[in-house]
N, C-alpha and C positions, 0 to 999 in steps of 0.2 A: 197520958202521951194519944193523943189521937189516934183512932184508928179509920180505916177509910171505910166505906160498906162496900158493898159488892158489888155496886155497878163503878162504880170510882174506880175500885181496887180491876174492875177489869178493862176499862180505860188505859190508865195506866201504866197495865204490862203491855199493853194493843201499843201503847207510845215509845214505850222503852223499844218492844221488837222492830220497831220501823225506825227506829233512828241508830240500831244499832246495821242493819241493812242497811241505812241513805251511808251509814258510816262503813263498811267493809266493802258497795261499791264508787264509792268515792274513792280509797284509796289505790282498787285496782284502773279504775280512771287512769290515777297519778299516775300507779304504774307503768301502762298502757305509754302513756306520755314522753314518758323519759323514756323509755323503750326505741318509741319513734323515733321521736330531740337525737337522740344515739346511731343511732343507721342515716339520720341525714349528716350527722356530722360525720361517719362515715365514707359516704360517697362523697363528699365535698373535699373531705380529706381526700380521694379518689384523686376528684378531678383534678383538684390543686396539682398535687402530683405532675396528671400528668401534662399538665401547659406547663408545666418547668421543663418538660420534657421537651417538648417541640419546641420551648423557644431558644431552649437553648443548643438543639439542631437548626435553628432559623440564625443565629448567634455566626453557628462555622462555618453555615454558609455563604451565612451573606459578609464576613470577615474577608477585608483588601486583600488580593495576592501579591503575592511578595515579587518584587521588581528584582527582574533577572541580577543587576548586581548584586543581592540582596541576598538571592538562592545563592550566587559563584562565591562571597563570602563563604556560606554555612559550609558551603565545599572543603573548604583551605582551613587548614589547621592557624586558630590565631596566632603565631606566630609570625605566617606568611603574609601578610599583607598584600592584595593587588590593584594595582592602583586602573581604577575604573573612572569613566566619562563620559560624559552625557553629553547625545547628541544628535538632536533633533526628539529629544523628550527617549530616547531609548539606550541603553547603554548598551557600549560599545565598549569591546576589548579589544587590549592588542594581544593577538594570538596568532598559532600557527596550525590551521586543523591539518587531522593528523586521522585519518582512517585503519585501524583498530583490523585484525583477521577476521575479527563479529561482522563488522562491514559497522559500527558504530563511529560515532565522531568524537577523536577525544582533542582538548588540544593542550598544546606547549604554552604554558604561561611563567612569566618568570614576574620574580617575587620583589620589595625595593629591595629586599638582602642581597638582588641577583643570583639567588638558587635559584634552579628551575622547578616550578610546582605546578607536578602532571593529572588532569583533572579528566572523567568521563562525562560529557554532557548527555544528559540523558534527553533521549528527543529532540535533541538539534540536529543541523536540515545537515546534510551530508553534501560534498562539493559538488559544484556543477561542470568544474575544469576536465575539459575533453579528455579524454583516456587516449595511449595511443593507440588505436586501434590501425588493424591494415584492414581494407574490405572496398569492395563495389556490388555496383549494381547497372548496368543498364539493358536496353529494349532496343529494338529496329523503331524510327521513328513510322517506315512508310512499308508497303512493301518489297520486296529482292526477285525484280522479276528476272531476270537475266543470272540465278547462280551457275557454278560451272564447275568439273570436279578440279578438284584444290583449293580453291575458290577459297579468301580466307573472309569467315562475314563479320561485317563491321558495323557492330553495337552504337547507333553513332547519336543517342538519345542519353543521355546520364544521365544517374538517379543520383547517384551516394559513390561517391570517389575519394576515400579516404584514404592517407598517404599519395595522395596522384598514382598512383601506377595504373591506373588505365588511361589506353590514349583513342581516346573516341576518334580521331583519325584513323588510326589501324587500325584497334577489331585487337592491339596486344598487348598484356596486362604483362608487365615486368618485376616481376618477386625483388623486393626493395630489404623483406631481410629472407632469412633463410629459416623452414620451421615445417610444420603440418598445413597447407594450407585443404579446404575447402571450395572447387568449385561446381553451381550447377544449371545446368541450360536447358531452357523448353520452346523450341517450335514448333511452328504449325504447317500443314501443308495445307495442296487442294484440297479438292472434292478427284477421284479418279485418278487420284496421286500417288506419291510417294518421295521421304525424301531424305536423305541418311546423313550425316554427319557425325564432326567428329570433335575430341576438343585433346589439342594437341601444348606439350610443352616442349618446347625448341623442334627436335621432329621424331618428336617417339609420340605416340596414337596413347592418351589414357586412356580411352574410354571412347565411343560411339552409343546412338542409338537409330533406330529407324521406326520414321512419323509416315506412317501407311494409312491411308483411308479404303482399302483396295477397291472394289467394285463400285464403294458410295458415291454418291454425290456430296457429299456430310464433310466440310472440310476437318481433318485433323489434331490431333496433340499429343507432342511426349514432352516428358521431362527425364534429364539425368543427370549423376550425380558421381564424382569423383573424390575422392582420397588423396592425397599425393603427399609424400615430401620433395620437398622443394628448397633451391641454391637461392640463392641472390643473386640475380643476374638474370635468374630464367625467367622464358616468356614463354608465357603460354594464351592459348586463341582459340578460336572454334572456327571450323573451313568443314566448305561441303565435301560429301566422298565423288569418291567416282564415279558410283550411282545415283545417281535423280535422275526425274519425273516429274521434278514440281517444281513452280517457282517458292522463295518462303514469304507466309504471310504476317501480314503483325497488325494491326488498327486496335482505337478503341474498341473494342468487340474480345478484345484476341491481343495480347501479345507475346511474340519473341523474343528470350528474355537471355541477361549472360551474366552471369554474381560469380565473387568468389570471396572467399575472406580466411584469413589465419587466427587459426588456433589454438596453436600451441608455439 
């Protein structure tokens, strides 16, 4: 058996120890590399998951909107088909608009079977047909320099005259139907002057106001308002009181006006 001498034995032991140390360092390095790769894979997996969610969201946002015809068909039972035709690229329905108590627009549709189909169209445009409203608004186109006691004030410039019940030549509003009405008027007087006016129904004074600048040279304005239960055919008008010390002013700077409307 060959026996190593002491120097050779020493170098052999050192070599073996170095080999063991190198082997341990290599294993540690490999473990660290694997751990780093695992962390990188986990990070990439999270990135891919985020990208998938973003892609799905973009696909939802970019999805084409349904046609109006498809939306309406979805709102109707499968056995109640509605006749829809395309006109200039926009689906048009044969229906009558109904306004419910909430102010939303409904449709009264007829199916091919002849059965009525009623559906609420959210976001649809309410009917723009004019309402049967009664009301008027008029003003003096220029000054009335000669007001007299009990003279009817004729507001000759008419801006609104629904139901055509106000007469711009006589200054009289003839009540077209019975109900509750509001009448309002605004008057302007001279500086250092005073003006008293009344709103009259037939021969009954409903209200009166005083427009008085006192001892000041500046013009003054005042407004009156009355609420009245009127009958059909009643004549409502404005007139000058028996006491007055001013002409009635009306210009682009300030208008003398008369208006009224039915509220019930």
